[in-house]
HTML snippet that shows the backbone in 3Dmol.js (N, CA, C, O; Angstrom):
<script src="https://3Dmol.org/build/3Dmol-min.js"></script>
<div id="view" style="width:600px;height:400px;position:relative"></div>
<script>
const pdb = `
ATOM      1  N   UNK A   1       0.811  -1.190   0.000  1.00  0.00           N
ATOM      2  CA  UNK A   1       0.000   0.000   0.000  1.00  0.00           C
ATOM      3  C   UNK A   1       0.857   1.257   0.000  1.00  0.00           C
ATOM      4  O   UNK A   1       0.480   2.278  -0.575  1.00  0.00           O
ATOM      5  N   UNK A   2       1.998   1.174   0.642  1.00  0.00           N
ATOM      6  CA  UNK A   2       2.860   2.346   0.691  1.00  0.00           C
ATOM      7  C   UNK A   2       3.569   2.589  -0.647  1.00  0.00           C
ATOM      8  O   UNK A   2       3.920   3.727  -0.960  1.00  0.00           O
ATOM      9  N   UNK A   3       3.775   1.569  -1.409  1.00  0.00           N
ATOM     10  CA  UNK A   3       4.489   1.708  -2.680  1.00  0.00           C
ATOM     11  C   UNK A   3       3.696   2.567  -3.669  1.00  0.00           C
ATOM     12  O   UNK A   3       4.286   3.458  -4.281  1.00  0.00           O
ATOM     13  N   UNK A   4       2.379   2.346  -3.858  1.00  0.00           N
ATOM     14  CA  UNK A   4       1.646   3.214  -4.790  1.00  0.00           C
ATOM     15  C   UNK A   4       1.623   4.678  -4.322  1.00  0.00           C
ATOM     16  O   UNK A   4       1.635   5.594  -5.143  1.00  0.00           O
ATOM     17  N   UNK A   5       1.591   4.888  -3.011  1.00  0.00           N
ATOM     18  CA  UNK A   5       1.593   6.259  -2.486  1.00  0.00           C
ATOM     19  C   UNK A   5       2.948   6.918  -2.766  1.00  0.00           C
ATOM     20  O   UNK A   5       3.036   8.079  -3.164  1.00  0.00           O
ATOM     21  N   UNK A   6       3.996   6.122  -2.540  1.00  0.00           N
ATOM     22  CA  UNK A   6       5.334   6.657  -2.798  1.00  0.00           C
ATOM     23  C   UNK A   6       5.504   6.968  -4.286  1.00  0.00           C
ATOM     24  O   UNK A   6       6.039   8.018  -4.643  1.00  0.00           O
ATOM     25  N   UNK A   7       5.059   6.076  -5.134  1.00  0.00           N
ATOM     26  CA  UNK A   7       5.149   6.317  -6.577  1.00  0.00           C
ATOM     27  C   UNK A   7       4.335   7.547  -6.978  1.00  0.00           C
ATOM     28  O   UNK A   7       4.763   8.330  -7.825  1.00  0.00           O
ATOM     29  N   UNK A   8       3.178   7.710  -6.375  1.00  0.00           N
ATOM     30  CA  UNK A   8       2.339   8.884  -6.658  1.00  0.00           C
ATOM     31  C   UNK A   8       3.034  10.168  -6.227  1.00  0.00           C
ATOM     32  O   UNK A   8       3.007  11.167  -6.946  1.00  0.00           O
ATOM     33  N   UNK A   9       3.655  10.140  -5.054  1.00  0.00           N
ATOM     34  CA  UNK A   9       4.367  11.322  -4.555  1.00  0.00           C
ATOM     35  C   UNK A   9       5.570  11.638  -5.450  1.00  0.00           C
ATOM     36  O   UNK A   9       5.825  12.796  -5.779  1.00  0.00           O
ATOM     37  N   UNK A  10       6.299  10.599  -5.833  1.00  0.00           N
ATOM     38  CA  UNK A  10       7.448  10.800  -6.713  1.00  0.00           C
ATOM     39  C   UNK A  10       6.996  11.346  -8.059  1.00  0.00           C
ATOM     40  O   UNK A  10       7.609  12.274  -8.587  1.00  0.00           O
ATOM     41  N   UNK A  11       5.929  10.779  -8.621  1.00  0.00           N
ATOM     42  CA  UNK A  11       5.424  11.247  -9.908  1.00  0.00           C
ATOM     43  C   UNK A  11       4.947  12.694  -9.804  1.00  0.00           C
ATOM     44  O   UNK A  11       5.227  13.512 -10.681  1.00  0.00           O
ATOM     45  N   UNK A  12       4.226  13.003  -8.727  1.00  0.00           N
ATOM     46  CA  UNK A  12       3.742  14.369  -8.531  1.00  0.00           C
ATOM     47  C   UNK A  12       4.914  15.344  -8.363  1.00  0.00           C
ATOM     48  O   UNK A  12       4.890  16.447  -8.911  1.00  0.00           O
ATOM     49  N   UNK A  13       5.926  14.941  -7.613  1.00  0.00           N
ATOM     50  CA  UNK A  13       7.088  15.815  -7.424  1.00  0.00           C
ATOM     51  C   UNK A  13       7.833  16.022  -8.741  1.00  0.00           C
ATOM     52  O   UNK A  13       8.317  17.123  -9.002  1.00  0.00           O
ATOM     53  N   UNK A  14       7.935  14.982  -9.579  1.00  0.00           N
ATOM     54  CA  UNK A  14       8.575  15.138 -10.884  1.00  0.00           C
ATOM     55  C   UNK A  14       7.802  16.109 -11.773  1.00  0.00           C
ATOM     56  O   UNK A  14       8.400  16.916 -12.485  1.00  0.00           O
ATOM     57  N   UNK A  15       6.486  16.031 -11.732  1.00  0.00           N
ATOM     58  CA  UNK A  15       5.655  16.940 -12.526  1.00  0.00           C
ATOM     59  C   UNK A  15       5.856  18.377 -12.047  1.00  0.00           C
ATOM     60  O   UNK A  15       5.986  19.294 -12.859  1.00  0.00           O
ATOM     61  N   UNK A  16       5.879  18.569 -10.736  1.00  0.00           N
ATOM     62  CA  UNK A  16       6.063  19.918 -10.178  1.00  0.00           C
ATOM     63  C   UNK A  16       7.447  20.461 -10.528  1.00  0.00           C
ATOM     64  O   UNK A  16       7.583  21.617 -10.928  1.00  0.00           O
ATOM     65  N   UNK A  17       8.476  19.620 -10.376  1.00  0.00           N
ATOM     66  CA  UNK A  17       9.843  20.064 -10.677  1.00  0.00           C
ATOM     67  C   UNK A  17       9.978  20.392 -12.158  1.00  0.00           C
ATOM     68  O   UNK A  17      10.586  21.402 -12.510  1.00  0.00           O
ATOM     69  N   UNK A  18       9.428  19.565 -13.022  1.00  0.00           N
ATOM     70  CA  UNK A  18       9.530  19.844 -14.461  1.00  0.00           C
ATOM     71  C   UNK A  18       8.756  21.117 -14.811  1.00  0.00           C
ATOM     72  O   UNK A  18       9.178  21.885 -15.675  1.00  0.00           O
ATOM     73  N   UNK A  19       7.625  21.337 -14.139  1.00  0.00           N
ATOM     74  CA  UNK A  19       6.866  22.581 -14.360  1.00  0.00           C
ATOM     75  C   UNK A  19       7.650  23.793 -13.917  1.00  0.00           C
ATOM     76  O   UNK A  19       7.672  24.814 -14.605  1.00  0.00           O
ATOM     77  N   UNK A  20       8.300  23.685 -12.757  1.00  0.00           N
ATOM     78  CA  UNK A  20       9.119  24.788 -12.271  1.00  0.00           C
ATOM     79  C   UNK A  20      10.318  25.027 -13.176  1.00  0.00           C
ATOM     80  O   UNK A  20      10.692  26.172 -13.427  1.00  0.00           O
ATOM     81  N   UNK A  21      10.909  23.968 -13.657  1.00  0.00           N
ATOM     82  CA  UNK A  21      12.048  24.100 -14.564  1.00  0.00           C
ATOM     83  C   UNK A  21      11.605  24.781 -15.854  1.00  0.00           C
ATOM     84  O   UNK A  21      12.330  25.613 -16.401  1.00  0.00           O
ATOM     85  N   UNK A  22      10.424  24.431 -16.338  1.00  0.00           N
ATOM     86  CA  UNK A  22       9.894  25.059 -17.543  1.00  0.00           C
ATOM     87  C   UNK A  22       9.646  26.541 -17.329  1.00  0.00           C
ATOM     88  O   UNK A  22       9.941  27.348 -18.210  1.00  0.00           O
ATOM     89  N   UNK A  23       9.111  26.912 -16.177  1.00  0.00           N
ATOM     90  CA  UNK A  23       8.892  28.323 -15.861  1.00  0.00           C
ATOM     91  C   UNK A  23      10.219  29.055 -15.764  1.00  0.00           C
ATOM     92  O   UNK A  23      10.351  30.189 -16.226  1.00  0.00           O
ATOM     93  N   UNK A  24      11.177  28.413 -15.174  1.00  0.00           N
ATOM     94  CA  UNK A  24      12.482  29.037 -15.028  1.00  0.00           C
ATOM     95  C   UNK A  24      13.098  29.292 -16.398  1.00  0.00           C
ATOM     96  O   UNK A  24      13.677  30.352 -16.631  1.00  0.00           O
ATOM     97  N   UNK A  25      12.976  28.329 -17.302  1.00  0.00           N
ATOM     98  CA  UNK A  25      13.500  28.521 -18.655  1.00  0.00           C
ATOM     99  C   UNK A  25      12.767  29.653 -19.358  1.00  0.00           C
ATOM    100  O   UNK A  25      13.385  30.470 -20.041  1.00  0.00           O
ATOM    101  N   UNK A  26      11.450  29.699 -19.191  1.00  0.00           N
ATOM    102  CA  UNK A  26      10.659  30.749 -19.820  1.00  0.00           C
ATOM    103  C   UNK A  26      11.033  32.116 -19.247  1.00  0.00           C
ATOM    104  O   UNK A  26      11.152  33.095 -19.985  1.00  0.00           O
ATOM    105  N   UNK A  27      11.212  32.173 -17.951  1.00  0.00           N
ATOM    106  CA  UNK A  27      11.604  33.437 -17.325  1.00  0.00           C
ATOM    107  C   UNK A  27      13.012  33.839 -17.761  1.00  0.00           C
ATOM    108  O   UNK A  27      13.291  35.018 -17.979  1.00  0.00           O
ATOM    109  N   UNK A  28      13.880  32.864 -17.883  1.00  0.00           N
ATOM    110  CA  UNK A  28      15.244  33.152 -18.341  1.00  0.00           C
ATOM    111  C   UNK A  28      15.222  33.679 -19.768  1.00  0.00           C
ATOM    112  O   UNK A  28      15.970  34.597 -20.107  1.00  0.00           O
ATOM    113  N   UNK A  29      14.371  33.104 -20.599  1.00  0.00           N
ATOM    114  CA  UNK A  29      14.250  33.592 -21.968  1.00  0.00           C
ATOM    115  C   UNK A  29      13.717  35.019 -21.989  1.00  0.00           C
ATOM    116  O   UNK A  29      14.179  35.848 -22.774  1.00  0.00           O
ATOM    117  N   UNK A  30      12.754  35.303 -21.136  1.00  0.00           N
ATOM    118  CA  UNK A  30      12.214  36.661 -21.056  1.00  0.00           C
ATOM    119  C   UNK A  30      13.290  37.636 -20.596  1.00  0.00           C
ATOM    120  O   UNK A  30      13.410  38.740 -21.128  1.00  0.00           O
ATOM    121  N   UNK A  31      14.076  37.217 -19.597  1.00  0.00           N
ATOM    122  CA  UNK A  31      15.150  38.097 -19.109  1.00  0.00           C
ATOM    123  C   UNK A  31      16.201  38.307 -20.195  1.00  0.00           C
ATOM    124  O   UNK A  31      16.722  39.411 -20.355  1.00  0.00           O
ATOM    125  N   UNK A  32      16.513  37.241 -20.944  1.00  0.00           N
ATOM    126  CA  UNK A  32      17.491  37.360 -22.026  1.00  0.00           C
ATOM    127  C   UNK A  32      16.976  38.290 -23.124  1.00  0.00           C
ATOM    128  O   UNK A  32      17.730  39.104 -23.656  1.00  0.00           O
ATOM    129  N   UNK A  33      15.697  38.169 -23.459  1.00  0.00           N
ATOM    130  CA  UNK A  33      15.111  39.042 -24.480  1.00  0.00           C
ATOM    131  C   UNK A  33      15.114  40.496 -24.006  1.00  0.00           C
ATOM    132  O   UNK A  33      15.403  41.406 -24.783  1.00  0.00           O
ATOM    133  N   UNK A  34      14.794  40.706 -22.737  1.00  0.00           N
ATOM    134  CA  UNK A  34      14.803  42.065 -22.191  1.00  0.00           C
ATOM    135  C   UNK A  34      16.217  42.633 -22.185  1.00  0.00           C
ATOM    136  O   UNK A  34      16.420  43.810 -22.484  1.00  0.00           O
ATOM    137  N   UNK A  35      17.192  41.797 -21.845  1.00  0.00           N
ATOM    138  CA  UNK A  35      18.587  42.247 -21.855  1.00  0.00           C
ATOM    139  C   UNK A  35      19.027  42.604 -23.265  1.00  0.00           C
ATOM    140  O   UNK A  35      19.750  43.579 -23.467  1.00  0.00           O
ATOM    141  N   UNK A  36      18.596  41.821 -24.232  1.00  0.00           N
ATOM    142  CA  UNK A  36      18.945  42.104 -25.624  1.00  0.00           C
ATOM    143  C   UNK A  36      18.324  43.430 -26.072  1.00  0.00           C
ATOM    144  O   UNK A  36      18.973  44.221 -26.757  1.00  0.00           O
ATOM    145  N   UNK A  37      17.076  43.670 -25.687  1.00  0.00           N
ATOM    146  CA  UNK A  37      16.425  44.933 -26.027  1.00  0.00           C
ATOM    147  C   UNK A  37      17.158  46.110 -25.397  1.00  0.00           C
ATOM    148  O   UNK A  37      17.328  47.155 -26.027  1.00  0.00           O
ATOM    149  N   UNK A  38      17.591  45.935 -24.150  1.00  0.00           N
ATOM    150  CA  UNK A  38      18.341  47.010 -23.482  1.00  0.00           C
ATOM    151  C   UNK A  38      19.670  47.250 -24.181  1.00  0.00           C
ATOM    152  O   UNK A  38      20.115  48.392 -24.298  1.00  0.00           O
ATOM    153  N   UNK A  39      20.309  46.176 -24.648  1.00  0.00           N
ATOM    154  CA  UNK A  39      21.583  46.314 -25.353  1.00  0.00           C
ATOM    155  C   UNK A  39      21.396  47.070 -26.673  1.00  0.00           C
ATOM    156  O   UNK A  39      22.214  47.918 -27.028  1.00  0.00           O
ATOM    157  N   UNK A  40      20.328  46.761 -27.388  1.00  0.00           N
ATOM    158  CA  UNK A  40      20.046  47.453 -28.650  1.00  0.00           C
ATOM    159  C   UNK A  40      19.777  48.932 -28.385  1.00  0.00           C
ATOM    160  O   UNK A  40      20.255  49.801 -29.114  1.00  0.00           O
ATOM    161  N   UNK A  41      19.003  49.209 -27.331  1.00  0.00           N
ATOM    162  CA  UNK A  41      18.723  50.601 -26.981  1.00  0.00           C
ATOM    163  C   UNK A  41      20.000  51.330 -26.584  1.00  0.00           C
ATOM    164  O   UNK A  41      20.179  52.501 -26.916  1.00  0.00           O
ATOM    165  N   UNK A  42      20.881  50.645 -25.878  1.00  0.00           N
ATOM    166  CA  UNK A  42      22.149  51.262 -25.478  1.00  0.00           C
ATOM    167  C   UNK A  42      23.015  51.553 -26.705  1.00  0.00           C
ATOM    168  O   UNK A  42      23.686  52.583 -26.757  1.00  0.00           O
ATOM    169  N   UNK A  43      23.004  50.658 -27.686  1.00  0.00           N
ATOM    170  CA  UNK A  43      23.753  50.888 -28.924  1.00  0.00           C
ATOM    171  C   UNK A  43      23.229  52.115 -29.658  1.00  0.00           C
ATOM    172  O   UNK A  43      24.004  52.915 -30.181  1.00  0.00           O
ATOM    173  N   UNK A  44      21.910  52.257 -29.694  1.00  0.00           N
ATOM    174  CA  UNK A  44      21.312  53.415 -30.365  1.00  0.00           C
ATOM    175  C   UNK A  44      21.705  54.705 -29.646  1.00  0.00           C
ATOM    176  O   UNK A  44      22.035  55.704 -30.285  1.00  0.00           O
ATOM    177  N   UNK A  45      21.668  54.674 -28.309  1.00  0.00           N
ATOM    178  CA  UNK A  45      22.064  55.860 -27.545  1.00  0.00           C
ATOM    179  C   UNK A  45      23.533  56.184 -27.773  1.00  0.00           C
ATOM    180  O   UNK A  45      23.904  57.354 -27.867  1.00  0.00           O
ATOM    181  N   UNK A  46      24.368  55.157 -27.863  1.00  0.00           N
ATOM    182  CA  UNK A  46      25.796  55.368 -28.101  1.00  0.00           C
ATOM    183  C   UNK A  46      26.026  55.975 -29.484  1.00  0.00           C
ATOM    184  O   UNK A  46      26.858  56.868 -29.641  1.00  0.00           O
ATOM    185  N   UNK A  47      25.299  55.496 -30.476  1.00  0.00           N
ATOM    186  CA  UNK A  47      25.441  56.041 -31.828  1.00  0.00           C
ATOM    187  C   UNK A  47      25.013  57.509 -31.858  1.00  0.00           C
ATOM    188  O   UNK A  47      25.672  58.336 -32.488  1.00  0.00           O
ATOM    189  N   UNK A  48      23.916  57.831 -31.181  1.00  0.00           N
ATOM    190  CA  UNK A  48      23.459  59.219 -31.125  1.00  0.00           C
ATOM    191  C   UNK A  48      24.479  60.090 -30.399  1.00  0.00           C
ATOM    192  O   UNK A  48      24.723  61.229 -30.796  1.00  0.00           O
ATOM    193  N   UNK A  49      25.071  59.558 -29.345  1.00  0.00           N
ATOM    194  CA  UNK A  49      26.085  60.316 -28.603  1.00  0.00           C
ATOM    195  C   UNK A  49      27.317  60.557 -29.461  1.00  0.00           C
ATOM    196  O   UNK A  49      27.906  61.636 -29.404  1.00  0.00           O
ATOM    197  N   UNK A  50      27.717  59.572 -30.255  1.00  0.00           N
ATOM    198  CA  UNK A  50      28.864  59.745 -31.148  1.00  0.00           C
ATOM    199  C   UNK A  50      28.594  60.842 -32.173  1.00  0.00           C
ATOM    200  O   UNK A  50      29.469  61.657 -32.463  1.00  0.00           O
ATOM    201  N   UNK A  51      27.371  60.858 -32.722  1.00  0.00           N
ATOM    202  CA  UNK A  51      27.017  61.894 -33.686  1.00  0.00           C
ATOM    203  C   UNK A  51      27.088  63.275 -33.036  1.00  0.00           C
ATOM    204  O   UNK A  51      27.593  64.225 -33.634  1.00  0.00           O
ATOM    205  N   UNK A  52      26.582  63.378 -31.813  1.00  0.00           N
ATOM    206  CA  UNK A  52      26.623  64.659 -31.103  1.00  0.00           C
ATOM    207  C   UNK A  52      28.065  65.082 -30.847  1.00  0.00           C
ATOM    208  O   UNK A  52      28.404  66.260 -30.970  1.00  0.00           O
ATOM    209  N   UNK A  53      28.904  64.130 -30.496  1.00  0.00           N
ATOM    210  CA  UNK A  53      30.315  64.445 -30.251  1.00  0.00           C
ATOM    211  C   UNK A  53      30.970  64.969 -31.529  1.00  0.00           C
ATOM    212  O   UNK A  53      31.718  65.945 -31.489  1.00  0.00           O
ATOM    213  N   UNK A  54      30.690  64.325 -32.658  1.00  0.00           N
ATOM    214  CA  UNK A  54      31.261  64.791 -33.927  1.00  0.00           C
ATOM    215  C   UNK A  54      30.801  66.206 -34.250  1.00  0.00           C
ATOM    216  O   UNK A  54      31.596  67.036 -34.690  1.00  0.00           O
ATOM    217  N   UNK A  55      29.527  66.478 -34.034  1.00  0.00           N
ATOM    218  CA  UNK A  55      28.996  67.818 -34.293  1.00  0.00           C
ATOM    219  C   UNK A  55      29.676  68.841 -33.383  1.00  0.00           C
ATOM    220  O   UNK A  55      30.067  69.917 -33.836  1.00  0.00           O
ATOM    221  N   UNK A  56      29.814  68.502 -32.103  1.00  0.00           N
ATOM    222  CA  UNK A  56      30.451  69.419 -31.159  1.00  0.00           C
ATOM    223  C   UNK A  56      31.924  69.637 -31.493  1.00  0.00           C
ATOM    224  O   UNK A  56      32.438  70.744 -31.328  1.00  0.00           O
ATOM    225  N   UNK A  57      32.609  68.587 -31.962  1.00  0.00           N
ATOM    226  CA  UNK A  57      34.007  68.746 -32.364  1.00  0.00           C
ATOM    227  C   UNK A  57      34.126  69.696 -33.555  1.00  0.00           C
ATOM    228  O   UNK A  57      35.042  70.517 -33.602  1.00  0.00           O
ATOM    229  N   UNK A  58      33.205  69.589 -34.520  1.00  0.00           N
ATOM    230  CA  UNK A  58      33.217  70.496 -35.659  1.00  0.00           C
ATOM    231  C   UNK A  58      32.975  71.933 -35.199  1.00  0.00           C
ATOM    232  O   UNK A  58      33.653  72.856 -35.650  1.00  0.00           O
ATOM    233  N   UNK A  59      32.002  72.117 -34.296  1.00  0.00           N
ATOM    234  CA  UNK A  59      31.718  73.458 -33.791  1.00  0.00           C
ATOM    235  C   UNK A  59      32.912  74.015 -33.025  1.00  0.00           C
ATOM    236  O   UNK A  59      33.223  75.201 -33.135  1.00  0.00           O
ATOM    237  N   UNK A  60      33.573  73.176 -32.260  1.00  0.00           N
ATOM    238  CA  UNK A  60      34.752  73.610 -31.508  1.00  0.00           C
ATOM    239  C   UNK A  60      35.876  74.015 -32.463  1.00  0.00           C
ATOM    240  O   UNK A  60      36.566  75.008 -32.231  1.00  0.00           O
ATOM    241  N   UNK A  61      36.055  73.247 -33.530  1.00  0.00           N
ATOM    242  CA  UNK A  61      37.079  73.579 -34.519  1.00  0.00           C
ATOM    243  C   UNK A  61      36.780  74.929 -35.167  1.00  0.00           C
ATOM    244  O   UNK A  61      37.681  75.747 -35.350  1.00  0.00           O
ATOM    245  N   UNK A  62      35.505  75.161 -35.514  1.00  0.00           N
ATOM    246  CA  UNK A  62      35.122  76.446 -36.098  1.00  0.00           C
ATOM    247  C   UNK A  62      35.360  77.581 -35.107  1.00  0.00           C
ATOM    248  O   UNK A  62      35.857  78.643 -35.480  1.00  0.00           O
ATOM    249  N   UNK A  63      35.007  77.355 -33.848  1.00  0.00           N
ATOM    250  CA  UNK A  63      35.193  78.385 -32.828  1.00  0.00           C
ATOM    251  C   UNK A  63      36.672  78.704 -32.643  1.00  0.00           C
ATOM    252  O   UNK A  63      37.038  79.866 -32.462  1.00  0.00           O
ATOM    253  N   UNK A  64      37.523  77.684 -32.686  1.00  0.00           N
ATOM    254  CA  UNK A  64      38.962  77.926 -32.580  1.00  0.00           C
ATOM    255  C   UNK A  64      39.476  78.732 -33.774  1.00  0.00           C
ATOM    256  O   UNK A  64      40.295  79.635 -33.609  1.00  0.00           O
ATOM    257  N   UNK A  65      38.996  78.406 -34.972  1.00  0.00           N
ATOM    258  CA  UNK A  65      39.412  79.135 -36.160  1.00  0.00           C
ATOM    259  C   UNK A  65      38.980  80.597 -36.072  1.00  0.00           C
ATOM    260  O   UNK A  65      39.751  81.499 -36.398  1.00  0.00           O
ATOM    261  N   UNK A  66      37.751  80.823 -35.634  1.00  0.00           N
ATOM    262  CA  UNK A  66      37.254  82.189 -35.492  1.00  0.00           C
ATOM    263  C   UNK A  66      38.073  82.936 -34.448  1.00  0.00           C
ATOM    264  O   UNK A  66      38.428  84.099 -34.643  1.00  0.00           O
ATOM    265  N   UNK A  67      38.369  82.272 -33.352  1.00  0.00           N
ATOM    266  CA  UNK A  67      39.145  82.900 -32.282  1.00  0.00           C
ATOM    267  C   UNK A  67      40.543  83.263 -32.773  1.00  0.00           C
ATOM    268  O   UNK A  67      41.044  84.354 -32.503  1.00  0.00           O
ATOM    269  N   UNK A  68      41.159  82.343 -33.490  1.00  0.00           N
ATOM    270  CA  UNK A  68      42.498  82.597 -34.024  1.00  0.00           C
ATOM    271  C   UNK A  68      42.463  83.745 -35.032  1.00  0.00           C
ATOM    272  O   UNK A  68      43.343  84.606 -35.012  1.00  0.00           O
ATOM    273  N   UNK A  69      41.469  83.771 -35.907  1.00  0.00           N
ATOM    274  CA  UNK A  69      41.341  84.849 -36.892  1.00  0.00           C
ATOM    275  C   UNK A  69      41.103  86.182 -36.183  1.00  0.00           C
ATOM    276  O   UNK A  69      41.663  87.203 -36.582  1.00  0.00           O
ATOM    277  N   UNK A  70      40.288  86.179 -35.149  1.00  0.00           N
ATOM    278  CA  UNK A  70      40.024  87.400 -34.397  1.00  0.00           C
ATOM    279  C   UNK A  70      41.288  87.881 -33.693  1.00  0.00           C
ATOM    280  O   UNK A  70      41.568  89.080 -33.662  1.00  0.00           O
ATOM    281  N   UNK A  71      42.047  86.951 -33.131  1.00  0.00           N
ATOM    282  CA  UNK A  71      43.288  87.313 -32.445  1.00  0.00           C
ATOM    283  C   UNK A  71      44.283  87.921 -33.429  1.00  0.00           C
ATOM    284  O   UNK A  71      44.927  88.926 -33.129  1.00  0.00           O
ATOM    285  N   UNK A  72      44.404  87.306 -34.607  1.00  0.00           N
ATOM    286  CA  UNK A  72      45.321  87.828 -35.622  1.00  0.00           C
ATOM    287  C   UNK A  72      44.879  89.209 -36.106  1.00  0.00           C
ATOM    288  O   UNK A  72      45.707  90.096 -36.310  1.00  0.00           O
ATOM    289  N   UNK A  73      43.592  89.382 -36.285  1.00  0.00           N
ATOM    290  CA  UNK A  73      43.083  90.682 -36.735  1.00  0.00           C
ATOM    291  C   UNK A  73      43.345  91.750 -35.681  1.00  0.00           C
ATOM    292  O   UNK A  73      43.706  92.879 -36.011  1.00  0.00           O
ATOM    293  N   UNK A  74      43.166  91.395 -34.424  1.00  0.00           N
ATOM    294  CA  UNK A  74      43.412  92.349 -33.335  1.00  0.00           C
ATOM    295  C   UNK A  74      44.888  92.693 -33.258  1.00  0.00           C
ATOM    296  O   UNK A  74      45.233  93.857 -33.057  1.00  0.00           O
ATOM    297  N   UNK A  75      45.766  91.716 -33.413  1.00  0.00           N
ATOM    298  CA  UNK A  75      47.205  91.977 -33.372  1.00  0.00           C
ATOM    299  C   UNK A  75      47.634  92.867 -34.530  1.00  0.00           C
ATOM    300  O   UNK A  75      48.404  93.808 -34.338  1.00  0.00           O
ATOM    301  N   UNK A  76      47.145  92.579 -35.719  1.00  0.00           N
ATOM    302  CA  UNK A  76      47.556  93.357 -36.881  1.00  0.00           C
ATOM    303  C   UNK A  76      47.023  94.776 -36.796  1.00  0.00           C
ATOM    304  O   UNK A  76      47.623  95.692 -37.359  1.00  0.00           O
ATOM    305  N   UNK A  77      45.926  94.974 -36.116  1.00  0.00           N
ATOM    306  CA  UNK A  77      45.364  96.305 -35.971  1.00  0.00           C
ATOM    307  C   UNK A  77      46.284  97.196 -35.136  1.00  0.00           C
ATOM    308  O   UNK A  77      46.416  98.391 -35.400  1.00  0.00           O
ATOM    309  N   UNK A  78      46.921  96.594 -34.121  1.00  0.00           N
ATOM    310  CA  UNK A  78      47.738  97.387 -33.213  1.00  0.00           C
ATOM    311  C   UNK A  78      49.224  97.359 -33.557  1.00  0.00           C
ATOM    312  O   UNK A  78      50.005  98.061 -32.915  1.00  0.00           O
ATOM    313  N   UNK A  79      49.637  96.577 -34.544  1.00  0.00           N
ATOM    314  CA  UNK A  79      51.048  96.533 -34.918  1.00  0.00           C
ATOM    315  C   UNK A  79      51.521  97.853 -35.507  1.00  0.00           C
ATOM    316  O   UNK A  79      52.644  98.287 -35.251  1.00  0.00           O
ATOM    317  N   UNK A  80      50.676  98.479 -36.284  1.00  0.00           N
ATOM    318  CA  UNK A  80      51.062  99.726 -36.929  1.00  0.00           C
ATOM    319  C   UNK A  80      50.872 100.938 -36.039  1.00  0.00           C
ATOM    320  O   UNK A  80      51.133 102.060 -36.475  1.00  0.00           O
ATOM    321  N   UNK A  81      50.441 100.755 -34.846  1.00  0.00           N
ATOM    322  CA  UNK A  81      50.198 101.862 -33.945  1.00  0.00           C
ATOM    323  C   UNK A  81      51.498 102.537 -33.560  1.00  0.00           C
ATOM    324  O   UNK A  81      52.532 101.877 -33.458  1.00  0.00           O
ATOM    325  N   UNK A  82      51.463 103.829 -33.346  1.00  0.00           N
ATOM    326  CA  UNK A  82      52.655 104.587 -32.962  1.00  0.00           C
ATOM    327  C   UNK A  82      52.961 104.449 -31.490  1.00  0.00           C
ATOM    328  O   UNK A  82      54.054 104.798 -31.044  1.00  0.00           O
ATOM    329  N   UNK A  83      52.027 103.954 -30.749  1.00  0.00           N
ATOM    330  CA  UNK A  83      52.272 103.818 -29.327  1.00  0.00           C
ATOM    331  C   UNK A  83      51.851 105.043 -28.539  1.00  0.00           C
ATOM    332  O   UNK A  83      51.829 105.007 -27.308  1.00  0.00           O
ATOM    333  N   UNK A  84      51.509 106.144 -29.237  1.00  0.00           N
ATOM    334  CA  UNK A  84      51.054 107.342 -28.553  1.00  0.00           C
ATOM    335  C   UNK A  84      49.567 107.242 -28.274  1.00  0.00           C
ATOM    336  O   UNK A  84      48.800 106.698 -29.068  1.00  0.00           O
ATOM    337  N   UNK A  85      49.189 107.766 -27.154  1.00  0.00           N
ATOM    338  CA  UNK A  85      47.778 107.769 -26.803  1.00  0.00           C
ATOM    339  C   UNK A  85      47.065 108.942 -27.428  1.00  0.00           C
ATOM    340  O   UNK A  85      47.704 109.800 -28.037  1.00  0.00           O
ATOM    341  N   UNK A  86      45.794 108.998 -27.297  1.00  0.00           N
ATOM    342  CA  UNK A  86      45.005 110.108 -27.819  1.00  0.00           C
ATOM    343  C   UNK A  86      45.305 111.365 -26.998  1.00  0.00           C
ATOM    344  O   UNK A  86      45.441 111.301 -25.777  1.00  0.00           O
ATOM    345  N   UNK A  87      45.400 112.460 -27.657  1.00  0.00           N
ATOM    346  CA  UNK A  87      45.628 113.717 -26.947  1.00  0.00           C
ATOM    347  C   UNK A  87      44.406 114.605 -27.053  1.00  0.00           C
ATOM    348  O   UNK A  87      43.703 114.627 -28.064  1.00  0.00           O
ATOM    349  N   UNK A  88      44.180 115.322 -25.993  1.00  0.00           N
ATOM    350  CA  UNK A  88      43.034 116.235 -25.997  1.00  0.00           C
ATOM    351  C   UNK A  88      43.444 117.536 -26.675  1.00  0.00           C
ATOM    352  O   UNK A  88      44.607 117.932 -26.611  1.00  0.00           O
ATOM    353  N   UNK A  89      42.527 118.177 -27.300  1.00  0.00           N
ATOM    354  CA  UNK A  89      42.804 119.445 -27.985  1.00  0.00           C
ATOM    355  C   UNK A  89      42.950 120.559 -27.029  1.00  0.00           C
ATOM    356  O   UNK A  89      43.185 121.697 -27.437  1.00  0.00           O
TER     357      UNK A  89
END
`;
const viewer = $3Dmol.createViewer("view");
viewer.addModel(pdb, "pdb");
viewer.setStyle({}, {cartoon: {color: "spectrum"}});
viewer.zoomTo();
viewer.render();
</script>
């Protein structure tokens, strides 16, 4: 009499364990899919950040060129100066 009960308990425990294992696999797949989606989103953000960096580098280069041109223009303006200040009449 105890043998059929034991077999029933073992069979029931195997069904429960296999069900739990199946849920675990399904949950793992969901977590893997979510991780993959996050990775794709991170790649997109990285690509957008790279584009912004390139744009900012171009703007910085232009600003440096303008600054250098302005500095040269200011220097050349005062090179020909006599060094005398303005005098009042």
